[in-house]
PAVEX-146896 format. One line per 2 residues: number of its first residue (from 0); their letters; for each residue x, y, z of C-alpha. Coordinates in Angstrom, 2 decimals. Layout:
// residues N
NUM) a) X,Y,Z ~ ...
//
This chain:
// residues 649
0) mv) 19.05,71.90,28.10 ~ 22.82,72.00,28.49
2) ri) 23.11,68.29,27.78 ~ 21.11,68.62,24.56
4) al) 23.20,71.58,23.44 ~ 26.47,69.72,23.99
6) kp) 25.47,66.53,22.20 ~ 26.07,67.80,18.64
8) vr) 29.48,69.13,19.71 ~ 30.40,65.73,21.17
10) il) 29.39,64.02,17.96 ~ 31.36,66.58,15.99
12) rv) 34.47,65.84,18.06 ~ 34.27,62.19,16.98
14) ap) 33.73,63.06,13.32 ~ 37.42,63.72,12.54
16) li) 38.35,60.27,13.92 ~ 35.68,58.62,11.78
18) al) 36.93,60.50,8.70 ~ 40.54,59.55,9.53
20) la) 39.67,55.87,9.80 ~ 37.72,56.08,6.55
22) lv) 40.84,57.47,4.87 ~ 43.02,54.70,6.31
24) ae) 40.48,52.12,5.15 ~ 40.48,53.65,1.67
26) ls) 44.27,53.47,1.50 ~ 44.43,49.89,2.75
28) lr) 41.37,48.10,1.36 ~ 42.85,47.63,-2.09
30) pm) 43.43,44.59,-4.34 ~ 46.37,42.54,-3.05
32) ae) 49.43,43.49,-5.12 ~ 52.25,42.90,-2.62
34) sd) 54.70,40.42,-4.15 ~ 56.31,39.55,-0.79
36) lf) 53.09,38.07,0.53 ~ 53.36,35.09,-1.81
38) fr) 56.59,33.78,-0.30 ~ 55.39,34.61,3.20
40) ik) 52.27,32.49,2.74 ~ 54.43,29.67,1.39
42) ag) 56.84,30.02,4.33 ~ 53.93,30.00,6.78
44) qe) 52.52,26.86,5.19 ~ 55.93,25.19,5.47
46) il) 56.27,26.17,9.15 ~ 52.80,24.83,9.93
48) te) 53.55,21.59,8.07 ~ 57.00,20.99,9.58
50) hg) 56.24,22.54,12.99 ~ 59.39,24.62,12.91
52) lp) 61.50,27.10,10.97 ~ 63.61,25.51,8.19
54) gr) 66.72,27.57,8.97 ~ 68.07,27.28,5.43
56) nl) 67.11,28.35,1.94 ~ 64.75,25.55,0.98
58) ys) 63.10,27.39,-1.86 ~ 66.01,28.13,-4.21
60) ft) 68.20,25.89,-6.36 ~ 71.02,28.47,-6.36
62) yp) 71.90,28.36,-2.65 ~ 69.78,25.59,-1.09
64) dy) 71.95,25.27,2.02 ~ 72.50,28.95,2.76
66) pd) 71.16,30.00,6.22 ~ 67.74,31.63,6.08
68) vd) 67.10,34.04,8.96 ~ 63.32,34.32,9.23
70) aa) 62.49,37.30,11.42 ~ 58.75,37.35,10.65
72) wl) 57.72,33.72,11.13 ~ 54.67,34.55,13.25
74) fe) 53.35,36.92,10.61 ~ 53.89,34.23,7.98
76) vg) 52.00,31.63,10.00 ~ 49.13,34.06,10.47
78) aa) 49.10,34.97,6.77 ~ 49.07,31.31,5.76
80) al) 46.23,30.55,8.17 ~ 44.17,33.52,6.97
82) hg) 44.76,32.70,3.32 ~ 43.76,29.10,3.93
84) rg) 40.49,30.26,5.45 ~ 39.50,33.16,3.23
86) gf) 42.06,33.64,0.48 ~ 43.60,37.01,-0.27
88) pa) 40.52,39.02,0.84 ~ 40.95,37.65,4.36
90) vv) 44.58,38.80,4.46 ~ 43.68,42.24,3.12
92) ia) 40.92,42.65,5.72 ~ 43.26,41.57,8.52
94) ks) 45.94,44.01,7.35 ~ 43.39,46.82,7.23
96) av) 42.20,45.95,10.74 ~ 45.76,46.25,12.06
98) ll) 46.20,49.64,10.37 ~ 42.84,50.90,11.62
100) at) 43.75,49.83,15.16 ~ 47.11,51.58,14.78
102) fa) 45.59,54.90,13.78 ~ 42.78,54.68,16.31
104) la) 45.35,54.16,19.08 ~ 47.48,56.96,17.67
106) fw) 44.45,59.27,17.74 ~ 43.87,58.36,21.37
108) lc) 47.55,59.03,22.10 ~ 47.30,62.47,20.49
110) rr) 44.24,63.29,22.56 ~ 45.94,62.09,25.77
112) rg) 48.83,64.43,25.06 ~ 46.45,67.36,24.74
114) ag) 45.89,67.60,21.00 ~ 42.50,68.64,19.72
116) pa) 40.48,66.17,17.63 ~ 40.89,68.18,14.43
118) aa) 44.65,68.57,14.88 ~ 45.05,64.89,15.81
120) af) 43.11,63.68,12.78 ~ 44.92,66.08,10.45
122) al) 48.41,65.12,11.66 ~ 47.63,61.41,11.48
124) aa) 46.08,61.79,8.02 ~ 49.33,63.42,6.89
126) aa) 51.23,60.44,8.34 ~ 48.91,58.04,6.55
128) fv) 49.47,59.85,3.26 ~ 53.25,59.70,3.71
130) gr) 53.11,55.99,4.55 ~ 50.38,54.94,2.13
132) er) 52.76,52.89,-0.04 ~ 53.62,50.85,3.06
134) fv) 49.97,49.97,3.70 ~ 50.55,46.55,2.18
136) er) 50.41,42.94,3.31 ~ 53.85,42.83,4.92
138) ph) 54.92,42.34,8.53 ~ 56.04,45.95,9.01
140) if) 52.41,46.92,9.67 ~ 52.93,45.37,13.11
142) sl) 55.92,47.64,13.63 ~ 53.65,50.63,13.00
144) lg) 51.26,49.29,15.63 ~ 54.13,48.47,17.98
146) ev) 55.56,51.98,17.71 ~ 52.26,53.57,18.71
148) cl) 51.94,51.18,21.66 ~ 55.52,52.02,22.61
150) ll) 54.77,55.75,22.65 ~ 51.80,55.06,24.92
152) ai) 54.08,53.02,27.22 ~ 56.64,55.86,27.33
154) dr) 53.91,58.25,28.40 ~ 52.85,55.85,31.17
156) lt) 56.43,55.32,32.35 ~ 56.92,59.08,32.47
158) va) 54.23,59.49,35.16 ~ 53.95,56.03,36.77
160) tg) 56.06,55.01,39.74 ~ 56.55,51.94,41.91
162) kr) 54.50,48.86,41.07 ~ 52.56,50.60,38.33
164) aa) 55.79,51.43,36.52 ~ 56.96,47.83,36.98
166) yv) 53.72,46.49,35.53 ~ 54.04,48.82,32.53
168) av) 57.66,47.75,31.98 ~ 56.81,44.05,32.15
170) al) 53.89,44.46,29.77 ~ 56.13,46.49,27.49
172) ca) 58.82,43.80,27.37 ~ 56.22,41.09,26.68
174) gv) 54.81,43.19,23.86 ~ 58.26,43.73,22.39
176) al) 58.92,39.97,22.44 ~ 55.67,39.41,20.52
178) wa) 56.57,42.23,18.16 ~ 60.01,40.69,17.50
180) nl) 58.40,37.45,16.30 ~ 56.21,39.41,13.91
182) ha) 58.80,41.76,12.43 ~ 62.46,42.68,12.86
184) ga) 61.36,46.30,13.25 ~ 61.11,45.50,16.97
186) fm) 64.66,46.88,17.20 ~ 62.91,50.28,17.22
188) ap) 61.66,49.56,20.75 ~ 65.00,49.76,22.62
190) ll) 66.17,52.55,20.29 ~ 63.15,54.77,20.96
192) li) 63.21,53.94,24.68 ~ 66.86,54.96,24.94
194) ca) 66.05,58.23,23.21 ~ 63.09,58.78,25.53
196) al) 65.30,58.06,28.58 ~ 67.84,60.63,27.41
198) ga) 65.01,63.06,26.80 ~ 63.69,62.45,30.31
200) ll) 67.11,63.32,31.70 ~ 67.06,66.59,29.74
202) dr) 63.52,67.30,30.96 ~ 64.51,66.38,34.56
204) ng) 61.16,64.71,35.08 ~ 62.56,61.79,37.09
206) ag) 61.53,59.16,34.55 ~ 64.94,58.64,32.94
208) gr) 65.88,55.67,35.13 ~ 62.53,53.89,34.69
210) ig) 62.54,54.33,30.94 ~ 66.21,53.31,30.76
212) la) 65.50,50.05,32.60 ~ 62.61,49.41,30.26
214) av) 65.00,49.96,27.34 ~ 67.31,47.27,28.75
216) ga) 64.38,44.87,29.09 ~ 63.18,45.65,25.57
218) aa) 66.69,45.08,24.20 ~ 66.66,41.61,25.75
220) av) 63.11,40.94,24.55 ~ 63.94,41.45,20.86
222) fv) 66.07,38.28,21.01 ~ 63.27,36.11,22.42
224) tp) 62.65,34.55,19.01 ~ 63.60,31.31,17.23
226) ig) 66.45,33.14,15.46 ~ 67.80,34.70,18.67
228) fg) 70.91,36.76,17.98 ~ 70.49,35.99,14.28
230) ll) 68.47,39.20,14.34 ~ 71.76,41.13,14.43
232) ry) 72.86,39.46,11.19 ~ 69.50,40.26,9.66
234) lr) 69.75,43.94,10.61 ~ 73.39,44.17,9.56
236) lh) 72.42,42.91,6.12 ~ 70.17,45.93,5.69
238) ls) 73.22,48.14,6.15 ~ 75.43,46.28,3.69
240) lp) 72.88,45.23,1.07 ~ 72.23,48.68,-0.46
242) vl) 75.92,48.87,-1.33 ~ 75.82,45.48,-3.07
244) hp) 72.38,45.53,-4.61 ~ 70.31,48.71,-4.86
246) vd) 66.79,48.12,-3.55 ~ 64.23,50.90,-3.87
248) ef) 62.97,50.78,-0.29 ~ 66.53,51.07,1.06
250) ra) 67.33,54.28,-0.83 ~ 67.42,57.70,0.79
252) ps) 64.23,59.71,0.28 ~ 64.23,62.27,-2.52
254) wl) 62.02,65.22,-3.32 ~ 61.16,63.76,-6.72
256) sd) 60.01,60.37,-5.38 ~ 58.83,61.27,-1.86
258) pa) 57.46,64.82,-1.86 ~ 54.88,64.06,0.86
260) ff) 57.62,63.09,3.31 ~ 59.42,66.40,2.78
262) vv) 56.23,68.46,2.97 ~ 55.19,66.85,6.26
264) ga) 58.74,67.14,7.57 ~ 58.82,70.84,6.74
266) af) 55.43,71.32,8.43 ~ 56.72,69.52,11.52
268) ia) 59.84,71.69,11.74 ~ 57.76,74.82,11.18
270) sl) 55.43,73.82,13.99 ~ 58.38,73.35,16.37
272) ia) 59.71,76.77,15.51 ~ 56.29,78.36,15.85
274) vg) 55.53,76.97,19.32 ~ 59.00,77.84,20.57
276) rr) 61.90,75.91,22.04 ~ 60.59,76.17,25.59
278) ri) 57.53,74.12,24.75 ~ 59.56,71.14,23.51
280) vw) 59.32,68.03,25.72 ~ 62.49,66.09,25.02
282) tt) 61.05,62.81,26.32 ~ 58.70,62.78,23.34
284) al) 60.86,64.77,20.91 ~ 64.06,62.68,20.90
286) pv) 62.30,59.45,19.75 ~ 60.90,61.46,16.85
288) la) 64.39,62.71,16.00 ~ 65.74,59.14,15.95
290) av) 62.95,57.99,13.64 ~ 63.51,60.94,11.29
292) ll) 67.25,60.19,11.10 ~ 66.47,56.58,10.16
294) aa) 64.04,57.77,7.50 ~ 66.62,60.19,6.11
296) rs) 68.92,57.22,5.54 ~ 66.31,54.75,4.26
298) vr) 62.92,55.64,2.82 ~ 61.44,52.42,4.24
300) fa) 61.31,54.22,7.62 ~ 59.43,57.24,6.26
302) ad) 56.07,55.81,7.31 ~ 57.41,55.06,10.81
304) aa) 58.88,58.53,11.20 ~ 55.70,60.26,10.05
306) li) 53.56,58.19,12.42 ~ 55.89,58.69,15.41
308) aa) 56.03,62.43,14.71 ~ 52.26,62.81,14.28
310) pl) 51.33,63.09,18.01 ~ 53.91,65.83,18.56
312) la) 52.78,67.60,15.38 ~ 49.16,67.33,16.54
314) vn) 50.00,68.93,19.91 ~ 51.90,71.75,18.18
316) lt) 49.01,72.36,15.79 ~ 46.64,72.51,18.75
318) ll) 48.82,75.11,20.50 ~ 48.99,77.17,17.33
320) ge) 45.23,76.83,16.91 ~ 44.69,78.19,20.41
322) rv) 46.80,81.22,19.55 ~ 44.81,81.83,16.38
324) ra) 41.54,81.38,18.28 ~ 42.63,83.87,20.91
326) rw) 43.33,86.46,18.24 ~ 40.45,85.73,15.85
328) pe) 37.78,83.96,17.97 ~ 35.04,84.07,15.34
330) la) 37.26,82.85,12.51 ~ 38.62,79.88,14.44
332) at) 35.54,78.96,16.48 ~ 35.45,75.31,17.62
334) pi) 33.17,73.88,14.88 ~ 35.18,75.36,12.01
336) pl) 38.40,73.29,12.28 ~ 36.36,70.18,13.19
338) lg) 34.12,70.56,10.16 ~ 36.99,71.56,7.89
340) vt) 39.24,68.62,8.78 ~ 36.32,66.16,8.66
342) al) 35.28,67.38,5.22 ~ 38.86,67.28,3.94
344) la) 39.53,63.73,5.13 ~ 36.12,62.50,4.02
346) gm) 36.82,63.92,0.56 ~ 40.24,62.23,0.46
348) ag) 38.62,58.95,1.51 ~ 35.70,59.04,-0.88
350) gp) 37.19,60.96,-3.79 ~ 39.13,58.09,-5.42
352) rv) 36.07,55.82,-5.29 ~ 33.78,58.47,-6.79
354) ag) 36.32,59.33,-9.49 ~ 36.89,55.66,-10.29
356) hn) 40.63,55.81,-9.52 ~ 40.43,52.97,-7.03
358) pg) 40.27,49.62,-8.89 ~ 37.92,48.17,-6.29
360) gi) 37.89,44.72,-4.78 ~ 40.25,43.16,-2.25
362) gl) 41.23,39.98,-4.04 ~ 44.46,39.24,-5.87
364) dt) 45.59,41.97,-8.26 ~ 47.03,40.09,-11.24
366) re) 47.92,43.10,-13.38 ~ 51.63,42.96,-12.50
368) lp) 51.93,39.18,-12.77 ~ 53.18,37.66,-16.06
370) la) 50.55,34.95,-15.94 ~ 50.67,34.23,-19.68
372) ai) 54.45,33.72,-19.52 ~ 54.12,31.51,-16.44
374) af) 51.46,29.42,-18.19 ~ 53.80,29.12,-21.18
376) vn) 56.76,27.86,-19.13 ~ 54.49,25.45,-17.25
378) an) 52.97,24.08,-20.44 ~ 56.39,23.54,-22.02
380) gl) 58.16,22.11,-18.98 ~ 60.58,25.01,-18.52
382) rd) 60.41,25.45,-14.73 ~ 63.46,23.36,-13.78
384) rm) 66.62,25.47,-13.42 ~ 64.79,28.58,-14.60
386) yn) 66.14,32.07,-13.97 ~ 63.62,34.54,-12.57
388) df) 63.68,38.03,-11.04 ~ 63.13,38.76,-7.34
390) ei) 59.47,39.72,-7.34 ~ 58.34,37.00,-9.73
392) gs) 60.26,34.43,-7.68 ~ 57.90,35.09,-4.80
394) yl) 54.84,34.25,-6.91 ~ 56.56,31.23,-8.49
396) lf) 57.06,29.76,-5.01 ~ 53.38,30.22,-4.26
398) ep) 51.87,29.52,-7.69 ~ 49.49,26.55,-7.34
400) eg) 50.46,24.69,-10.51 ~ 54.24,24.74,-10.24
402) gy) 55.28,26.22,-6.90 ~ 57.46,24.82,-4.16
404) pr) 58.07,21.96,-3.33 ~ 57.54,20.83,-6.91
406) hr) 59.88,23.52,-8.22 ~ 62.50,25.76,-6.69
408) vf) 63.29,29.25,-7.91 ~ 66.44,31.09,-8.91
410) vd) 65.88,33.92,-6.43 ~ 63.05,35.43,-4.39
412) pr) 62.66,38.49,-2.12 ~ 64.00,36.74,1.01
414) lp) 67.14,38.87,0.91 ~ 68.91,37.27,3.93
416) ay) 68.61,33.83,2.31 ~ 71.27,34.63,-0.31
418) pp) 74.99,35.41,0.14 ~ 76.59,38.83,-0.50
420) af) 78.33,37.62,-3.68 ~ 74.96,36.75,-5.18
422) hr) 73.53,40.16,-4.33 ~ 76.64,41.76,-5.79
424) ll) 76.09,39.95,-9.09 ~ 72.40,40.86,-9.30
426) gr) 73.11,44.43,-8.22 ~ 75.63,45.20,-10.95
428) gd) 74.59,47.19,-13.96 ~ 77.73,46.63,-16.02
430) vs) 77.63,42.86,-16.50 ~ 78.71,41.73,-19.96
432) ra) 76.94,38.95,-21.80 ~ 79.97,36.72,-21.38
434) ew) 80.03,37.29,-17.60 ~ 76.30,36.71,-17.32
436) sa) 76.45,33.53,-19.39 ~ 79.29,32.21,-17.22
438) am) 77.30,32.97,-14.06 ~ 74.22,31.23,-15.44
440) dg) 76.37,28.24,-16.40 ~ 77.60,28.10,-12.82
442) fg) 74.06,27.96,-11.49 ~ 72.98,25.43,-14.11
444) vd) 70.33,27.76,-15.55 ~ 68.63,26.35,-18.66
446) ta) 65.68,28.71,-19.07 ~ 64.71,32.23,-18.03
448) ll) 61.53,34.18,-17.36 ~ 61.94,37.94,-17.08
450) ay) 59.21,40.41,-16.20 ~ 59.10,44.22,-16.47
452) ag) 61.06,43.78,-19.69 ~ 60.78,47.44,-20.65
454) in) 62.91,48.52,-17.67 ~ 64.73,45.29,-16.82
456) rr) 68.40,45.61,-17.76 ~ 68.94,41.84,-17.46
458) va) 66.79,41.24,-20.54 ~ 69.74,42.45,-22.61
460) ww) 72.23,40.03,-21.05 ~ 71.02,36.81,-22.71
462) dp) 73.34,35.99,-25.60 ~ 71.25,34.92,-28.64
464) ql) 74.01,32.54,-29.67 ~ 73.41,30.59,-26.43
466) ya) 69.77,31.32,-25.59 ~ 66.72,31.50,-27.84
468) lv) 63.89,33.93,-27.22 ~ 60.70,31.83,-27.36
470) fr) 58.10,34.06,-25.70 ~ 57.55,37.79,-26.07
472) ea) 54.23,39.07,-24.84 ~ 53.20,42.18,-22.92
474) da) 56.10,42.89,-20.55 ~ 57.49,39.35,-20.17
476) rv) 60.21,37.44,-22.02 ~ 61.17,33.75,-21.93
478) fv) 64.53,32.38,-23.05 ~ 65.72,28.78,-23.35
480) rr) 69.24,27.47,-23.69 ~ 70.07,25.98,-27.09
482) lp) 69.99,22.39,-25.91 ~ 68.82,19.35,-27.91
484) rf) 65.80,18.81,-25.67 ~ 64.56,22.32,-26.41
486) ap) 65.18,22.10,-30.17 ~ 61.52,21.36,-31.10
488) li) 60.29,24.29,-28.99 ~ 62.92,26.62,-30.44
490) as) 62.12,25.50,-33.99 ~ 58.44,26.30,-33.53
492) re) 58.63,29.38,-31.28 ~ 61.97,31.20,-31.60
494) ip) 61.63,34.94,-32.11 ~ 64.51,36.50,-34.10
496) at) 65.32,39.22,-31.59 ~ 67.80,40.29,-28.96
498) fa) 67.74,43.33,-26.68 ~ 69.77,46.35,-25.66
500) ft) 69.36,48.46,-22.54 ~ 70.20,52.04,-21.61
502) lq) 69.21,54.02,-18.54 ~ 67.84,56.79,-20.74
504) eg) 65.70,54.69,-23.07 ~ 65.13,51.44,-21.18
506) ta) 65.00,48.22,-23.19 ~ 65.12,48.25,-26.99
508) tl) 64.23,45.25,-29.18 ~ 66.82,44.53,-31.86
510) pl) 65.91,42.24,-34.78 ~ 68.50,39.55,-35.51
512) dv) 69.12,39.78,-39.24 ~ 71.53,36.84,-39.15
514) rp) 70.23,33.54,-37.78 ~ 72.34,32.19,-34.88
516) aa) 74.40,29.21,-35.98 ~ 72.81,26.87,-33.44
518) sp) 69.22,27.79,-34.24 ~ 67.16,24.93,-35.75
520) vp) 64.90,27.42,-37.56 ~ 65.32,27.28,-41.38
522) dc) 66.65,30.45,-43.00 ~ 63.44,31.10,-44.92
524) ew) 61.32,30.75,-41.80 ~ 63.77,32.97,-39.90
526) qr) 63.25,35.70,-42.50 ~ 59.48,35.32,-42.33
528) rl) 59.52,35.70,-38.54 ~ 61.96,38.57,-38.88
530) gd) 59.49,40.33,-41.16 ~ 56.70,39.77,-38.62
532) lm) 58.85,41.27,-35.86 ~ 59.87,44.29,-37.93
534) fe) 56.27,44.89,-38.95 ~ 55.27,44.86,-35.27
536) ld) 58.13,47.17,-34.24 ~ 57.59,49.62,-37.11
538) ga) 53.81,49.54,-36.97 ~ 53.62,49.40,-40.76
540) ps) 54.89,47.38,-43.75 ~ 58.27,49.12,-43.63
542) ar) 61.02,48.63,-46.18 ~ 63.02,46.38,-43.89
544) al) 59.98,44.22,-43.09 ~ 59.13,43.82,-46.78
546) aa) 62.75,42.99,-47.55 ~ 62.72,40.21,-44.95
548) yn) 59.45,38.81,-46.31 ~ 60.80,38.83,-49.84
550) ra) 63.93,36.99,-48.70 ~ 61.66,34.38,-47.15
552) la) 59.75,33.89,-50.40 ~ 62.97,33.79,-52.38
554) ap) 64.00,30.56,-50.64 ~ 63.88,27.26,-52.57
556) ag) 60.47,25.67,-53.03 ~ 59.30,23.74,-50.02
558) cl) 61.37,25.67,-47.49 ~ 58.35,27.45,-46.04
560) ra) 55.26,25.53,-45.05 ~ 52.65,25.74,-47.79
562) sd) 50.14,27.51,-45.55 ~ 52.73,30.08,-44.40
564) ea) 53.93,30.67,-47.94 ~ 50.35,31.16,-49.11
566) kl) 49.52,33.68,-46.38 ~ 52.73,35.60,-46.89
568) aa) 52.39,35.75,-50.68 ~ 48.75,36.86,-50.38
570) wl) 49.66,39.60,-47.91 ~ 52.60,40.88,-49.97
572) ga) 50.38,40.83,-53.06 ~ 47.78,42.93,-51.26
574) va) 50.46,45.42,-50.16 ~ 51.83,45.72,-53.69
576) lg) 48.33,46.14,-55.14 ~ 47.53,48.84,-52.58
578) ag) 50.71,50.65,-53.60 ~ 49.63,50.61,-57.25
580) ra) 52.04,47.89,-58.33 ~ 49.60,45.48,-59.95
582) ae) 52.27,43.79,-62.08 ~ 54.18,42.91,-58.91
584) al) 51.04,41.87,-57.04 ~ 49.65,39.41,-59.60
586) pl) 52.37,36.70,-59.42 ~ 52.28,36.89,-55.61
588) ld) 48.52,36.39,-55.58 ~ 48.81,33.53,-58.08
590) ra) 51.46,31.97,-55.85 ~ 49.18,32.25,-52.83
592) la) 46.31,30.51,-54.61 ~ 48.64,27.82,-55.93
594) hg) 49.66,26.98,-52.34 ~ 46.10,26.55,-51.14
596) da) 45.00,30.05,-50.13 ~ 41.19,30.02,-50.18
598) el) 40.61,33.52,-48.80 ~ 37.97,35.48,-50.68
600) tt) 40.12,38.60,-50.32 ~ 42.92,36.97,-52.33
602) ft) 40.55,36.08,-55.19 ~ 39.19,39.64,-55.15
604) nr) 42.65,41.21,-55.18 ~ 43.66,38.99,-58.09
606) av) 40.61,40.09,-60.09 ~ 41.42,43.75,-59.40
608) al) 45.08,43.25,-60.41 ~ 44.08,41.63,-63.71
610) ev) 41.61,44.42,-64.39 ~ 44.24,47.09,-63.70
612) lg) 46.66,45.31,-66.05 ~ 44.05,45.40,-68.83
614) rt) 43.64,41.63,-69.10 ~ 39.90,41.86,-69.67
616) rd) 38.93,38.21,-70.22 ~ 41.18,36.97,-67.40
618) aa) 39.73,39.64,-65.11 ~ 36.17,38.62,-65.97
620) aa) 37.01,34.99,-65.21 ~ 38.56,36.08,-61.92
622) wd) 35.37,37.95,-61.01 ~ 33.44,34.77,-61.82
624) av) 35.58,33.00,-59.24 ~ 34.72,35.69,-56.70
626) ia) 31.00,35.40,-57.50 ~ 31.13,31.63,-57.07
628) ra) 32.60,32.00,-53.57 ~ 30.92,35.16,-52.23
630) ge) 27.37,33.84,-52.00 ~ 24.56,36.37,-51.75
632) sd) 26.43,39.44,-50.56 ~ 27.29,43.01,-51.51
634) lt) 30.62,41.73,-52.86 ~ 28.76,39.42,-55.27
636) ah) 26.73,42.32,-56.61 ~ 29.88,44.40,-56.99
638) ar) 31.70,41.54,-58.76 ~ 28.80,41.07,-61.22
640) sr) 28.83,44.77,-61.97 ~ 32.59,44.78,-62.62
642) ra) 32.32,41.64,-64.78 ~ 29.46,43.09,-66.84
644) rl) 31.36,46.32,-67.44 ~ 34.44,44.40,-68.56
646) lg) 32.45,42.33,-71.05 ~ 30.27,45.24,-72.19
648) e) 27.08,43.54,-71.07
//
């Protein structure tokens, strides 16, 4: 009887864990949109092919001999192997498995420390929500797993003595060495162990010496990698780089961009105050403090800090729950928090799917990739010495048709593979066109592909006197240097535009009224394209667009191609007719027909213009031309009716 009565409660205690893992799976099983993964797969393939790390920047033409410190080679090899077997879905599934293991272990850690299942699941769900943007296919997911394992090891070292403590320390150091080959975040191991050792001294629990020795071993283990002490250079770069080149993940957290981090942090502090200073265990609290200080300096550690703090938050929530239960036993009976947390997390996990906010699938997400622009540069042979931005450089390395080793890139997200001066150039926001052109000359850049054009300040730095804009689609732009070998492409594809950028408005497209001296595009064709651009920008046949079109038609005979002249004259005639200017429309429509326009609309517009002008016989003949071309249609019937009325039949 007792066993049967307890069974539902046991199942209910597992329900929060299941809901937590469902939430983690929902946050991680998404289409692959992590730009870094492309270069990591390519690096892994190269390591597997060459049976070693290259040690220099093989993938870029800007600094091909600059040292490349690869602190995640084992992750890259694994990613390449998984992608080779199952494509991007295999990598996404593997990433999700690592994250699920991380949170399952963290839940177990919370329970070992005395947290209730509801409090453990709730605290870890809060950590998952804070770190959700880091649930991507990058090596730092192994740092999240390593940090949880490290907290478990600290707990064991706190109570274990003798041989058991030695076994734990040896296993810990071996794990740190593995961690260091997966991600440079292994430096967290000695840091957190030192903090735990200091905390043990404050707690006077006798574990300070054991944990301190483990910290020494972990500090040595982080250098058991192919790059050895190169790890220090890699870490030092992350201190200096934000000064040279602002990178979003290196910024300090802000309330506007990271509200979840501040909310969870406030809840954590409130829980510490509520349980009281005497209940604080410094062995577990000081590592949390270290992680929070790192996160306060760089938002990339926010996920780590939230995860490391979650077990302590879960214990505090459990203590507070016990106080509430003691005061209001019916209100806080055991099933209520279990059911409440389970329902909340299940709703968070399933809600986006039900509402259709999750795009679904776990393959490659191509929405942020300028695939049309890449296809254009490939088709026109523009990949050699081509400028590109960081994120797109990663895909260009990987891209099957033109990636490395066939082509090298200007830059990619391997930040340590480029010197400080390069980062300083790319990090500046006040570069003039002359400075930028000189820098591009120095690197031998002949073409450029820029993505995120609406917010990319560098789009405005390409001088139209030196570079022609030949592709403008969606959020990508392609420029080519005005060289003889590009003259045919420029003549057929140049867009008469340049760009300006402000922080307040982003990128603005500016039509070039005056054709650059080196452009091979004829003046009349330049004006025609200028009219097309202005029409697109204004969303209507504006005065400036019409003026450009009229300048194009005013050019000497034969300047425009006959087909282009016919289309333009027909369109301008239709606009004039629609505005009630039949006398202006008629010669334009006649000009269109004289240059081979065979559109039925043009014949119809001409008949209407003649009718409006009172030229009855000419209008009737024009309607005859419409009837001859319209076949059996409603337009034919309408044309016959108009013709009959004109002739009084």
